[in-house]
N, C-alpha and C positions, 0 to 999 in steps of 0.2 A: 785686265782681270787679275785680281789678287791671287797669289799662289794658294793652293790647297794646303791646309795645315794638318800634319800627321804626327801622331805619337806612336812609336814603335815599342812593343813589349816583347822582348826576345832575350833568352838567357845565354844563347851562344853569341859570343862577341864577334866571331868571324862571320856568322850568318847575318847578324845585325848590321855589320859594316857593309856587306854586299847588298843587303836590302836598302840601306840608307843611300848608297851610291846609285842603285837602280831607280829608286823613287825620285831622286833629285836630278836625274840625268838631263831632262828637258828644261829644267828651270821653272816649271809651273807647279811643282809640288815642293813643299818645304817641310823637312823633318825637324820638328821642334824639340823632341827629346827622345832618347833611347833608354828604356828602362829594362833592367835585368830581372825584375820580379814584378808580380802583380801588385803587391803592396806599394812598391815605388810608383808604379803607373797610376794607381788610384790616388795616391797623395799628390802626384804631379798634375793630374787633370785640371783641378781648379786654377792652377797657376798659368798653364799654357793654353787652355781652352782650344783643343784641336778640333778640326772638322771630321777627323776619322782616326780610329785606333786600329793598328794591326796587332793581333793577339796570338801568341803561341798557346798551345793547349797544355803541354807539359812544362811546368815551371817549378823552381824551388819554392817551398812554402805554399802559399795560396795557389791553387791551380788556375789555369786560364778559364775553365768552366766557372769556378766560383767568382772569378773577377768579372766575367760577363754579367752574371746575375747581380753582382754588387753595383756595377756601373749602370746597368739598365734600370735598376730600381731606384737609384739615387741621383744619377747625373747622366741621363741618356745621351749617347753619341753613337754614330754609325761605327760598327765594329766588324772588321774583316778577320776571320780566323785563318791562320796559316798553320796547317797541320801536317805532321809527318806520319800520322796514324790513319790508316785506312784498314779495311777488313774488320777484324774483330775489335780493333781499337777505335772503330768509328763511332761507338756509342758516346764517348766523351765529346767528340765533335758535334754529334747530333744534339746532345744535351745543350751545348753552347748555342747552337742555332735556335733551339726551342726556347732558350732563355733570352733571346733577343738579338744575337749576332746576325748580321744581314747576309753574310755569305761566307763560304769556305773555299780555300784553294789548297790543294795538296802541294806540299813543298817539292815533291818529286816532279811535279808538272811545271815548276817555276824555275827556269834557268836564269840565275843571277850572274853568270859569268860574262854575258854579253848584254850590257845595258841598252845597246842600240838594236838588238835583235828583235825579231817579230814577237817572240814570247814576252819580252820585257815591255815592248810597246803596248801590247794587248793588256798586260797586267796594269800598266799605268792608267790606261783608259778605264779599266774596271775600277781602280781606286778612285778616280775622279768622279765616275758615276755614283759610286757608293757614298762618296763624301757629300753629295748633294741630296741624298735620300732623307726623307722625314723619319724620325724615330720617336717611339712612344715608350712610356714606362711599361714594364711587364710585372704582373699579368695585365692583360688588356682591359678587362672589365668583369664585373660580376653579372650573373644572369639576373634580370629583373623582370617584373611583370609588365610586358608590353601590351598595348591595345591590340586586339585581334585584327587580323588582316585577311584579305581574300586568299592569301597563300596558305594560311594556317589550316590544318586539318585535311589537306589534300591527300589523295591516294598517290603513293609513290612506290615504284618497284626497284629503282636504283638511283643512287646519287653520285654524280661526278663532280670532282673538285680539281681545279688547276691553280697553281701558284708558282711564283718565282721568288724574287727578292722579298724578304719579309715573310715568306710563306710558312716556314717551319713553326714559328711560334703561333701562327694563326691555326695551323692544322692541329697542333697540340691542344690549343684552347678549344677548338670545335669538337675534337674527338673526346676530350676529357669531359665535355658536357653530356656525352651520350652514355647510356648505361651499358653494362656488359652484354646484356641480351638484346641490344638494339637490333630489330629484325630486318632492316633495309641495308643491303650492301652498299659500301662507300668505296668508289674507285677514285684513285688519286694520281695526278701527275704533279710532281714537284721538281722543278728544274734545280739541279745541283751538280756539283762537280762529280765526275765519274769516280766510283770507288766508295762513295759515302752513303748510297741509298740503303744498302743492307744494314749498315750500322744505325741509320736513322729509323728504319723499320723496327729493328730490335729494341731500340731505346723507346720508341713510341709504345711498343707492345708491353713494355714494363711500366710505362708512365700512365697509361690510360686503362680504363676498365675493359673496353671491347678489344677483341683480338686484332692485331695488326700484322699483316704478312706482305711479303713481296709477291706479286702476282706470278702465277705459272700458267702456261698455256693448257687449255682443254679442261680446266677444272670449273665446276659450277660457281657462279657468282653468288656465294652464300653470304650469310650475315658476317659482319666484320669489315675491317678496312683493308683494302688491297692497293699497294703502291706499284706503279709502273717501274720496272727494273731499269738499270742503266742501259742506254742505247737501244731501247725497244719501245715502240708504240703499244699502249694498252688499249684494247677494244673489247666491247661487249658484242657477242655474236647474236644472231637471231634466235638461237636456241638457249640463250641465257648463260653461255659459257664465256670464260675469259680467253682472249686470243692475244698473242704477241706478234708484232711485226718489226723485224730488225732491218728491213730493206727499203721500205717506202720513204722517200724524201718528201716531207711536208713542212715547208718553212724552214726555220733555223733550228728547230728543236726535235730531238728524238730522245725521250717521249714527247709527244705533242698533246697539249690540251685540246686543240681543235680536233685532232683525230679521235681522242677519247670521247669528247662530248658529241661529235658528229655521229659516232657509232651508237651512243645512247639515244640520240634523236631517232635514228633509223630503227633501232631494236625495241625501244620502250615507248616511243610516241608520247602520248599525254601523261604517262606515268613516270617519265624521266625527269630528273632534277639536275640542273647545271649550276655550279657556283664558281665564279671567277674571282680570285683573290689577288692580293698585291703582287706586282711584278712589272718589269720593264717590257716594253713592246706591246704586242697585240694578241699573243697566243691565247686561245680559249674564246676569243670574241666570236669568231665565225661559228664555232661549235655551239656556244651558248645561244646564239641567234637561231641556229637550227633547232635546238630544243624548244625555244620559244615558239617558233613557227609551227611545230608539230603539236602544240598544245601543252607542252611540259612546263615546268616551273624553272625559270632562269633568274639568277640573282647575281648582282655585282657588289663587291665590297665598296663602302663609301670612301670618299677621298680623305676625310679627316683621320681615319684609322689606318690608311694604307701607307706603308713605307714608300712605295712607288705606285702611282695611280695609273700607270700606262695600260696594263691589261684590263682592269675594271673600266677605265674610261673608254677603251676601244669597244668593249662589250655594250656599254651604254649607248655609244654612237651607232651601234648596229641594231638597237631596238630593245635591249634588255632594260626594262623599266623599273624593276625592283632593286633598289640601291639601299643597302643596310650596313650597319656596323656589325662586327663579329658577334656581339652578344645577342643581337636581334636574329641573326642567321641561326645561331644555336637554338634559340627559343623556337624558331620555325621548324627546325629539324625534329625537335622533340614532339611537335604536334602532328607530324606526318603519319598517315595511316598506311600500313604495308599493303601492297598490291602484288599479284603474281608477276614473276619475271616472264620475259618472252619464252615461248615454248610451252606455256601452260603450267610452269612451275610455281 
């Protein structure tokens, strides 16, 4: 098998050297170029044609965020953001994800001192997975007039979405299509590295019309978008309130799409909506199938628009029969008619 080809964009020479050494340690990844600025990386791309780009966020001159947007609009390639910025600085990283970067890893979580260590091995595996992902130009599509479908105009009390790789730009696209006063609450599980969810929520709140918040326990599931926080399952209770569970183990992920969508199936029944978007693995499939069984609306993203088709494919395999591109999903959301939440609200 040919070595995965990587371009590194990093302005710290010492960090770039350590990253270069770690990536090439096993011999199945080849670093084609190391660029100290975004401008140099963009100019180098056509010459080396990498399978993946690692991108720092803070760079001299053009920022990493601007570079992601430029690359994904002109010459799409899988991009992995390596960020030293979490907490308040997370908005820049969130914007890079929404612009089309596939994944983000905090530099503090990446120990480059031991290329043979477990952390480095896991990192190289992640890079190889990302390097094989499908990427598409951003923005994804414009809303168009689609033929009406049996799902259009249904009554809905709550919408649950789950996504992993490729998800942030899809969430931005779908939420941006909805008006500020959209009456149906949207509950979201997005797999991402710990420390970036709050920044992602803040950035989305500024980028879209409807309010976006990180979910808190015990509050009513009112209009707006609610993201599951780091390390906690988000669920909808039978009384229509948000609950958080930081203890239950349910598969590989916490938060889990299966847990969220399963709670929607139990609480909302035929007025629940489940949407499974791009991602590795099968999270969300069982929960979406549960929504489908209780008479709710369950949708999987189509393969052509998915960076990674694993999660949508798993949902389809379990009986989710509505398979649409993001623009069609957005059109359907705009036709849903609000229904009372559980508990008579």
